[in-house]
C-alpha positions in Angstrom: 89.2 87.6 112.1 89.4 84.4 109.6 91.5 85.3 106.7 90.8 83.7 103.2 92.2 80.6 101.8 93.2 79.4 105.4 95.8 82.1 105.7 97.0 83.3 109.0 98.2 86.9 107.2 96.5 89.5 105.2 98.2 92.4 103.5 97.2 95.7 104.2 98.2 99.3 103.4 101.1 99.9 100.8 102.9 103.2 101.5 104.8 105.1 98.7 107.2 108.0 98.9 106.5 110.2 96.0 108.4 113.2 94.5 105.1 115.0 93.2 102.4 114.2 95.7 99.6 116.3 93.6 100.5 114.4 90.5 100.6 111.1 91.9 97.4 111.8 93.8 95.5 112.5 90.6 97.0 109.3 88.9 95.6 106.9 91.8 92.4 108.6 92.0 91.3 109.4 88.4 93.0 106.8 86.6 93.2 104.0 89.1 90.1 104.7 90.8 90.8 105.3 94.5 89.4 108.0 96.7 91.0 110.3 99.0 89.9 109.3 102.8 92.3 111.7 104.6 95.1 114.0 103.8 97.6 116.8 105.2 100.3 118.9 103.5 102.6 115.8 102.8 100.4 112.8 102.4 97.3 111.2 101.0 95.4 108.2 102.3 93.5 106.7 99.7 90.4 103.9 100.0 88.0 102.2 97.8 85.6 101.6 100.9 85.5 104.9 102.5 87.1 103.6 105.7 90.2 101.3 105.1 93.4 102.9 103.8 94.6 100.7 101.0 97.3 103.2 99.6 99.3 105.9 101.1 101.2 108.7 99.3 104.0 110.5 101.3 105.9 113.6 99.8 109.7 113.3 100.0 112.3 115.7 99.0 114.7 113.3 98.1 115.6 112.2 94.5 114.7 109.3 92.6 117.2 106.5 92.2 117.5 102.8 91.3 117.0 100.9 94.5 115.7 97.6 95.7 112.0 97.6 96.9 108.6 97.6 94.9 108.2 95.9 91.7 104.5 96.2 91.9 101.4 96.5 94.0 98.7 94.3 93.2 95.1 95.5 93.6 92.9 92.3 93.9 89.2 93.3 92.6 86.3 91.0 93.8 85.5 89.6 90.4 85.9 89.3 86.6 83.2 92.0 86.2 85.2 94.4 88.1 88.3 93.5 86.1 86.3 94.4 83.1 85.3 97.8 84.3 89.0 98.5 85.1 90.0 97.4 81.5 87.2 99.3 79.9 88.1 102.5 81.9 91.7 102.1 80.7 90.9 101.8 77.2 88.4 104.3 77.1 90.8 106.9 78.7 93.7 105.7 76.4 95.7 104.7 79.3 99.0 102.9 78.2 99.1 99.5 79.5 102.3 97.4 79.9 100.3 94.1 79.0 97.9 91.6 80.6 98.1 87.9 81.4 96.0 84.8 82.3 97.9 83.2 85.0 95.7 80.3 85.7 94.8 81.1 89.0 94.2 84.9 87.9 93.8 87.5 85.4 95.5 90.5 85.3 96.4 93.7 84.0 99.7 95.6 84.4 100.7 99.3 84.2 102.9 101.7 86.1 102.5 105.0 87.8 104.1 108.2 86.8 106.9 107.7 89.0 107.6 104.2 87.9 105.9 102.4 90.6 104.3 99.0 89.1 100.7 98.2 89.2 98.8 95.0 88.8 95.0 94.7 89.1 93.7 91.3 88.8 90.8 89.0 90.0 91.1 85.5 91.4 89.8 82.7 89.3 87.8 79.9 91.4 90.2 77.6 93.1 89.0 74.8 91.0 90.8 76.1 88.0 94.0 76.6 89.9 97.0 74.2 89.2 97.4 73.0 92.8 100.2 70.2 93.4 100.2 67.5 95.9 103.0 69.3 97.9 101.0 72.4 97.9 102.4 74.3 95.3 100.4 76.3 92.8 101.7 76.8 89.4 101.3 80.1 87.7 101.4 80.5 83.9 101.7 83.3 81.5 99.0 83.1 78.8 97.1 85.5 76.8 94.0 87.1 78.4 90.7 86.8 76.8 90.3 90.5 76.8 87.3 90.0 74.5 85.2 88.0 76.7 86.1 90.4 79.9 84.8 93.3 77.9 81.7 91.5 76.5 80.4 90.5 80.0 79.7 94.0 81.0 76.2 95.3 80.8 75.9 98.2 83.0 78.9 100.5 82.9 78.7 103.7 85.5 79.4 107.1 84.3 82.2 107.5 87.1 84.7 104.8 87.3 86.0 103.9 90.9 87.7 100.7 91.8 85.4 98.1 93.6 84.7 98.9 97.2 86.0 95.2 98.2 89.2 95.8 96.1 92.3 94.9 98.6 95.8 94.6 98.1 96.3 91.0 96.9 100.1 90.7 97.0 102.9 92.7 96.7 106.0 92.0 94.3 109.5 93.0 95.4 112.9 93.9 93.6 115.7 92.4 95.7 119.4 91.2 95.3 118.6 87.6 95.5 115.2 86.2 94.9 115.7 82.8 96.7 117.5 84.1 99.7 114.6 86.9 100.3 111.9 84.2 99.5 113.4 81.9 102.4 114.1 84.9 104.6 110.3 85.9 104.6 109.2 82.2 104.5 110.8 81.6 108.1 110.0 85.0 109.5 106.2 84.9 108.4 105.7 81.2 108.3 104.9 81.4 104.5 104.9 78.5 102.0 107.0 78.2 98.7 104.0 78.1 95.9 106.5 78.3 92.9 110.2 79.1 92.5 112.3 79.6 89.5 116.0 80.7 89.3 115.3 84.1 89.2 111.8 84.6 91.1 109.9 83.1 93.7 106.2 83.5 95.1 105.3 82.6 98.5 102.0 82.6 100.6 100.1 81.8 103.9 97.7 79.0 103.7 96.4 77.9 100.3 96.6 81.2 98.5 98.7 81.4 95.1 100.9 84.2 96.5 101.0 87.1 99.1 104.5 88.0 98.3 106.9 87.6 95.1 110.5 88.3 94.9 112.5 88.7 91.5 116.3 89.7 91.0 115.5 90.7 87.2 117.1 94.2 87.7 119.6 93.2 90.6 122.9 94.3 89.0 121.5 98.1 88.4 120.0 98.4 91.9 121.2 99.6 95.5 119.8 99.3 98.9 116.7 101.5 99.3 117.1 104.4 101.5 114.9 105.8 104.1 112.6 108.3 102.6 113.7 107.7 99.0 111.0 107.5 96.3 109.4 104.1 95.9 108.2 101.7 98.6 108.2 103.3 102.2 106.5 100.0 103.5 104.2 97.3 103.1 102.0 96.2 105.8 101.1 92.4 106.9 98.2 91.8 109.3 98.7 88.7 111.5 95.6 86.7 113.0 96.5 85.7 116.4 98.8 87.1 119.4 100.6 83.9 119.5 101.7 84.0 116.0 102.2 87.9 116.2 104.6 87.2 119.1 106.4 84.2 117.3 106.7 86.3 114.0 108.5 89.1 116.2 110.9 86.7 117.8 111.7 85.1 114.2 112.3 88.6 112.9 115.1 89.1 115.2 116.7 85.6 115.1 116.9 85.9 111.1 118.6 89.3 111.6 115.8 91.9 110.6 116.1 95.1 112.1 113.2 96.1 114.1 112.5 100.0 113.8 109.5 100.1 115.8 107.8 98.0 118.2 104.5 98.0 120.7 102.0 95.7 122.0 100.2 95.2 118.5 102.8 96.4 115.7 106.3 96.2 114.8 108.1 97.4 111.7 111.0 95.5 110.2 113.7 96.4 107.6 115.9 93.8 105.7 119.3 94.3 104.1 117.9 95.6 100.8 116.0 98.4 102.9 112.5 97.0 102.4 110.3 98.0 105.4 107.3 95.7 106.6 104.7 97.0 109.1 103.6 94.1 111.1 100.0 94.5 112.8 98.2 92.2 115.0 94.6 91.4 113.8 92.8 93.2 110.7 92.4 96.8 110.3 
């Protein structure tokens, strides 16, 4: 499997612990436009293409608390038209949005779910519009989105809104204790490059992508370690392209002090000091 942008990784399932499974399922299906692929009494697996689990919801009895973990899950739609359908749906339904932005390399819409999990839905612009520097960094900006032109391009709006079938997890943005320390750790373990860093946040990626992971410590003074099973991020998933890279990543995870919670021939799960778990899988799902 060859990943886009000369990357050696891709992102897979994001799993969330939730306190109200029914309410969260309704939100992610009727509002966000995912579909239920499979379910049992305590979980739902959601999809856009009818075969790939893009988001998992897990019922938890634990109460909500303020902890390190998810800042937002970013759903990457295939094109600007798909983003327009999302925006039109939100406006038609009167959904409360937290904002939108033109980041130079992408256009994005932001909102939060009923339990406070951040959500970004975005499309990538053509690479020739990205601000790629000689050192490989890709500089992002935060400018107003031209929502008028996004909506004006729509010609055929389906009666039932669903996220585009080719939607996938584009990146995951994490709240951590120290953005630079976490960025450096994940760069070393997963062989990622620094695409842009400011004192309070960092964006890193494999290959020529603008970012697969981001970190900020904007709320760090108010957060504590994420506990297993607590509401919020259960785990994110990173797929690694080749057996050699997979083996090397496992060795580096141990070398740099990540706890290994589970391990077999084609997967392992790490946990960092903030309680953030990453499920690492060999190859594409």
